[in-house]
C-alpha positions in Angstrom: 206.1 -26.8 -14.1 208.4 -23.8 -13.8 208.2 -22.2 -10.4 209.3 -18.6 -10.2 207.6 -17.5 -6.9 207.6 -18.5 -3.3 205.4 -17.4 -0.4 205.8 -17.9 3.3 202.6 -17.0 5.2 203.5 -15.7 8.6 201.3 -14.8 11.5 201.1 -11.2 10.7 202.8 -10.7 7.3 203.3 -12.5 4.0 206.8 -13.0 2.7 207.5 -13.2 -1.0 210.3 -14.4 -3.3 209.9 -13.7 -7.0 212.3 -14.3 -9.9 212.6 -11.2 -12.2 214.6 -12.9 -15.0 217.9 -11.8 -13.4 217.7 -12.5 -9.7 215.4 -13.2 -6.9 213.5 -10.3 -5.3 212.2 -10.5 -1.8 209.6 -8.4 0.0 207.3 -8.5 3.0 203.7 -7.4 2.9 200.4 -7.4 4.7 198.3 -10.5 3.8 197.2 -10.0 0.2 195.2 -12.9 -1.4 194.8 -10.8 -4.6 198.5 -11.0 -5.2 198.3 -14.8 -5.4 196.9 -14.6 -9.0 197.2 -17.7 -11.1 201.0 -17.9 -11.7 202.4 -21.1 -10.0 204.2 -20.7 -6.7 205.4 -22.9 -3.8 204.2 -21.9 -0.4 204.6 -22.6 3.3 202.5 -21.3 6.2 202.4 -20.8 9.9 199.6 -18.3 9.7 196.0 -18.4 8.3 195.9 -20.0 4.9 193.6 -18.5 2.1 191.3 -21.2 0.7 192.6 -20.7 -2.9 195.9 -22.2 -1.9 194.5 -25.5 -0.6 194.4 -28.4 -3.0 195.6 -26.3 -6.0 198.1 -28.3 -8.1 199.8 -25.2 -9.3 200.4 -24.1 -5.7 202.4 -26.9 -4.1 202.9 -26.7 -0.4 206.4 -26.9 1.2 206.1 -28.6 4.6 208.4 -29.7 7.4 209.3 -33.0 5.8 210.7 -31.1 2.8 213.3 -29.3 4.9 216.6 -31.3 5.3 217.2 -30.3 8.9 218.1 -33.3 11.0 216.4 -34.1 14.2 213.2 -32.0 13.8 210.2 -33.1 15.8 207.0 -33.3 13.8 205.5 -30.3 15.5 208.3 -27.9 14.7 207.1 -24.8 12.7 208.2 -24.9 9.1 209.4 -21.3 9.4 211.8 -22.3 12.2 213.1 -25.2 10.2 213.6 -23.2 7.0 215.4 -20.4 8.8 217.7 -22.6 10.9 218.6 -24.8 7.9 219.5 -21.9 5.7 221.5 -20.2 8.4 223.4 -23.5 9.0 224.0 -23.9 5.3 225.5 -20.5 5.1 227.5 -20.9 8.3 229.3 -23.9 6.8 230.7 -21.7 4.0 232.2 -19.1 6.3 235.9 -19.3 6.8 235.6 -18.7 10.5 232.9 -21.4 11.0 233.9 -23.2 14.2 231.4 -26.0 14.3 230.2 -24.8 17.8 226.5 -25.0 16.9 224.1 -22.3 15.7 221.4 -20.3 17.4 218.7 -18.6 15.2 216.7 -15.8 16.8 213.6 -15.1 14.6 212.3 -11.8 15.7 208.8 -11.8 14.3 205.3 -11.8 15.8 206.8 -14.5 18.2 210.4 -14.5 19.0 211.6 -18.0 18.4 215.0 -19.3 19.4 216.2 -22.4 17.6 219.4 -24.2 18.6 221.4 -26.5 16.4 224.3 -28.6 17.6 227.8 -28.7 16.0 226.5 -31.1 13.3 223.5 -29.0 12.3 221.0 -31.1 14.2 218.0 -29.6 15.9 218.3 -29.5 19.7 215.4 -27.3 20.9 214.6 -23.7 21.5 212.5 -21.1 23.2 209.4 -19.2 22.3 208.2 -15.8 23.7 206.0 -12.9 22.5 207.8 -10.7 20.0 208.2 -6.9 20.5 204.9 -5.8 18.9 203.0 -8.6 20.6 204.4 -7.6 24.0 203.4 -3.9 23.4 199.9 -4.9 22.3 199.4 -7.2 25.3 200.4 -4.5 27.8 197.9 -2.1 26.2 195.1 -4.7 26.1 195.7 -6.1 29.5 195.8 -2.8 31.5 193.6 0.2 32.0 196.1 3.1 31.9 198.7 1.9 29.4 198.2 3.0 25.7 196.9 0.5 23.2 198.8 1.6 20.2 202.6 1.9 20.8 204.7 1.5 17.8 208.4 0.6 17.5 209.0 3.5 15.1 211.6 5.1 17.4 213.5 3.4 20.2 214.5 5.7 23.1 218.2 5.8 23.8 217.6 6.4 27.5 217.6 3.1 29.5 215.0 4.6 31.9 212.7 6.9 29.9 210.2 9.1 31.7 207.4 8.9 29.1 205.1 5.9 29.4 205.2 4.9 25.7 209.0 5.2 25.6 209.3 3.1 28.8 207.2 0.4 27.1 209.4 0.4 24.0 212.6 0.3 26.1 211.2 -2.5 28.3 210.1 -4.9 25.6 213.4 -4.4 23.7 215.4 -5.0 26.9 213.4 -8.2 27.6 214.0 -9.7 24.1 217.6 -8.6 23.8 218.4 -10.1 27.2 216.7 -13.4 26.3 218.7 -13.6 23.1 222.0 -12.6 24.7 221.5 -15.1 27.6 220.6 -17.9 25.1 223.7 -17.2 23.0 226.0 -17.1 26.1 224.7 -20.3 27.6 224.7 -22.2 24.3 228.1 -20.9 23.0 226.6 -21.1 19.5 227.0 -18.8 16.6 224.1 -16.3 16.6 222.0 -15.5 13.5 219.0 -13.2 13.4 216.0 -13.0 11.0 212.5 -11.6 11.1 211.0 -8.2 10.9 212.7 -6.8 14.0 216.1 -8.4 13.3 217.8 -5.1 12.4 216.7 -3.5 15.7 217.9 -6.5 17.7 221.2 -6.5 15.8 221.8 -2.8 16.7 221.1 -3.5 20.4 223.2 -6.6 20.5 226.1 -4.9 18.8 226.0 -2.2 21.4 226.4 -4.9 24.0 229.4 -6.5 22.1 227.4 -9.5 21.0 228.5 -10.7 17.5 225.7 -11.8 15.2 224.7 -12.1 11.6 221.4 -10.9 10.3 219.3 -11.6 7.2 215.5 -11.1 7.1 215.2 -13.4 4.0 216.6 -16.6 5.5 213.4 -18.6 5.2 212.7 -17.3 1.6 216.3 -18.1 0.6 215.7 -21.6 1.9 212.5 -22.0 0.0 214.3 -21.0 -3.2 217.0 -23.6 -2.5 214.3 -26.3 -2.0 212.2 -25.5 -5.0 213.7 -28.3 -7.1 211.5 -30.7 -5.1 208.5 -29.1 -6.8 210.0 -27.7 -10.0 212.6 -30.1 -11.3 213.0 -28.3 -14.6 213.7 -24.9 -13.0 217.5 -25.2 -13.4 218.1 -23.0 -10.4 
């Protein structure tokens, strides 16, 4: 069976890798069961699973035990394992790699921090609401704050006067501070992924925090691990 597609089902978006006869193409969409079609794919999930994926031989599932990340507890989310393993794999090919461990901040619906030691073994992490989830919870949990505040434009002022801008600035400050503190306390090399990674990268760079960012880390890992399900793929 030749696999040319991969799908990671997240909590709010679906993440796709597709081979186009020359290279892998990656994109991120709203949940779209119609796009599944009948062409074989390998998939992993942390979000709601459409029924047509379950028990379908042409849709093999990649789970935590397929990810060669040492020390993972059985309850670890497969997305965290995939991202951390791929970041570690790339880190080892960098000339400046120091073996001081790795911290992956996945800025998605939930901000997950995953820490690896200097051998690439899982140590632990932190979980907290992501940027959009924080904004939504403020709107839903109060009477006067707006329900729909988007992260389409981040105010440059640290103390904005407008309520919606104050909400945007506040959630970014909370997440950036958490990531910065985790990196400082661990001393690990910092990697970012997830839908809000580019925003965090900009804010961290303004604070002089070095990091590497790639929103396709988990998908790249799935491509690397496809041979477990498609031994004739040749890639």
